[in-house]
C-alpha positions as CSV (number, residue, x, y, z in Angstrom):
1,X,79.9,-49.2,4.6
2,X,81.2,-46.3,2.5
3,X,83.7,-48.4,0.9
4,X,81.0,-50.9,0.0
5,X,79.1,-48.1,-1.7
6,X,82.3,-46.9,-3.7
7,X,82.6,-50.7,-4.9
8,X,79.0,-50.8,-6.0
9,X,79.4,-47.2,-7.9
10,X,82.5,-48.5,-9.7
11,X,80.9,-51.7,-10.7
12,X,78.0,-49.6,-12.0
13,X,80.3,-47.3,-14.0
14,X,82.2,-50.4,-15.2
15,X,78.9,-52.2,-16.4
16,X,77.8,-48.9,-18.0
17,X,80.9,-48.7,-19.9
18,X,80.6,-52.3,-20.9
19,X,76.9,-51.8,-22.1
20,X,78.0,-48.7,-24.2
21,X,80.8,-51.0,-25.8
22,X,78.3,-53.6,-26.4
23,X,75.7,-51.2,-27.8
24,X,78.3,-49.9,-30.2
25,X,79.5,-53.4,-31.4
26,X,75.8,-54.4,-32.0
27,X,75.2,-51.1,-34.2
28,X,78.4,-52.1,-36.3
29,X,77.1,-55.5,-36.7
30,X,73.5,-54.5,-37.7
31,X,75.2,-52.2,-40.4
32,X,77.3,-54.9,-41.5
33,X,74.5,-57.4,-41.8
34,X,72.3,-54.7,-43.6
35,X,75.1,-54.1,-46.2
36,X,75.6,-58.0,-46.6
37,X,71.9,-58.3,-47.1
38,X,72.0,-55.6,-49.9
39,X,74.9,-57.4,-51.5
40,X,73.2,-60.8,-51.8
41,X,69.9,-59.0,-53.0
42,X,71.8,-57.5,-55.5
43,X,73.9,-60.7,-56.6
44,X,70.7,-62.6,-56.6
45,X,68.8,-60.2,-59.1
46,X,72.1,-60.0,-61.2
47,X,72.2,-63.5,-61.6
48,X,68.5,-64.1,-62.2
49,X,68.9,-61.5,-65.2
50,X,70.3,-64.9,-67.3
51,X,67.9,-67.2,-66.3
52,X,65.1,-68.5,-68.4
53,X,62.1,-70.1,-66.6
54,X,59.8,-72.5,-68.3
55,X,56.6,-73.5,-66.6
56,X,53.6,-75.7,-67.1
57,X,55.5,-78.2,-68.9
58,X,54.5,-81.8,-67.9
59,X,56.8,-84.3,-66.5
60,X,58.1,-86.8,-68.7
61,X,56.8,-90.5,-68.4
62,X,58.6,-93.6,-69.3
63,X,57.3,-93.3,-72.7
64,X,58.4,-89.7,-73.2
65,X,61.8,-89.7,-71.6
66,X,63.9,-86.5,-71.7
67,X,60.7,-84.8,-72.5
68,X,61.6,-81.6,-70.8
69,X,65.1,-81.5,-72.0
70,X,63.8,-82.0,-75.8
71,X,61.3,-79.5,-75.3
72,X,63.7,-76.9,-73.8
73,X,66.1,-77.7,-76.7
74,X,63.3,-77.1,-79.4
75,X,62.3,-73.7,-77.9
76,X,65.9,-72.5,-77.4
77,X,66.7,-73.6,-81.0
78,X,63.8,-71.7,-82.4
79,X,64.8,-68.5,-80.7
80,X,68.6,-68.3,-81.0
81,X,68.3,-65.5,-83.5
82,X,66.6,-63.5,-80.8
83,X,69.0,-64.2,-77.9
84,X,71.3,-61.2,-77.1
85,X,74.7,-63.1,-77.4
86,X,73.3,-65.8,-79.8
87,X,75.1,-68.2,-77.2
88,X,72.8,-70.4,-75.2
89,X,74.2,-72.7,-72.6
90,X,72.3,-75.3,-70.4
91,X,73.7,-75.3,-66.8
92,X,70.9,-77.1,-65.1
93,X,67.4,-78.1,-65.7
94,X,65.3,-78.1,-62.5
95,X,62.1,-79.5,-62.2
96,X,59.9,-77.8,-59.5
């Protein structure tokens, strides 16, 4: 009976040790997750600094093909002197 109690105590100690190890690993992973989330937020905000968002532009119809692109070009051409680098590049036009 005493041998059985010793085995249970050893298993309990082993389980406690394993639990401590798991808790430490979880803490490290949570720190890493927080750090990565901060980095993603920083990169998103940094990339948005170069974006220009135009809204309330009606969708082009068959009669007015490429309306959005032409309107965008007219706006940009009119503002080139006010741009910081005086270089405007279109990488994508998204309609949302």
